[in-house]
C-alpha positions in Angstrom: 15.1 -57.9 19.5 13.0 -58.1 22.6 15.0 -55.3 24.2 14.3 -53.0 21.2 10.5 -53.7 21.4 10.6 -53.0 25.1 12.5 -49.8 24.6 10.1 -48.8 21.8 7.1 -49.4 24.1 8.7 -47.4 26.9 9.4 -44.5 24.6 5.9 -44.5 23.3 4.5 -44.5 26.9 6.8 -41.6 27.8 5.9 -39.7 24.7 2.2 -40.3 25.3 2.5 -39.0 29.0 4.4 -35.9 27.8 1.7 -35.3 25.2 -1.0 -35.5 27.8 0.9 -33.2 30.1 1.3 -30.6 27.3 -2.3 -30.8 26.4 -3.3 -30.3 30.1 -1.0 -27.4 30.4 -2.4 -25.9 27.1 -5.9 -26.3 28.3 -5.1 -24.7 31.7 -3.4 -21.7 29.9 -6.5 -21.3 27.6 -8.7 -21.2 30.7 -6.5 -18.6 32.4 -6.4 -16.5 29.3 -10.2 -16.6 29.0 -10.6 -15.6 32.6 -8.2 -12.7 32.2 -10.0 -11.6 29.0 -13.3 -11.6 30.8 -11.8 -9.6 33.7 -10.3 -7.0 31.3 -13.6 -6.7 29.4 -15.5 -6.1 32.6 -12.9 -3.5 33.7 -13.0 -1.7 30.3 -16.8 -1.6 30.4 -16.7 0.0 33.9 -14.1 2.6 32.8 -16.1 3.4 29.7 -19.2 4.0 31.7 -17.3 6.2 34.1 -15.8 8.2 31.2 -19.2 8.6 29.6 -20.7 9.9 32.9 -17.7 12.4 33.2 -18.3 13.6 29.6 -22.0 14.2 30.3 -21.2 16.1 33.5 -18.3 18.1 32.0 -18.8 18.6 28.2 -16.6 21.7 28.0 -13.6 20.1 29.6 -14.1 17.0 27.4 -14.2 19.0 24.2 -11.2 21.0 25.3 -9.3 17.8 26.1 -10.2 16.3 22.7 -9.1 19.5 20.9 -5.8 19.5 22.8 -5.2 15.8 22.2 -5.9 16.3 18.5 -3.5 19.2 18.3 -0.8 17.3 20.0 -1.3 14.3 17.8 -1.3 16.5 14.7 2.0 18.1 15.7 3.6 14.7 16.4 2.4 13.3 13.0 3.6 16.5 11.2 7.0 16.2 12.8 7.3 12.5 11.9 6.3 13.1 8.3 8.8 16.0 7.9 11.8 13.7 8.7 
């Protein structure tokens, strides 16, 4: 009976250590993902500002690109719906 109690305690200790390790790994992953999210947000803001400046400097090209993109998207959608 004493061996069973000893084994039970050892198992509980091992399980508790594994649980702590998993919690630490989870916390580390959350921190890494938050840092990556922040980096991507910063990068997207920078790209947005650059695109906005480009559109202000070149409105004709921007409108032309939007029209061309809309036509291409319309053709693709029309072909997909005709199947």
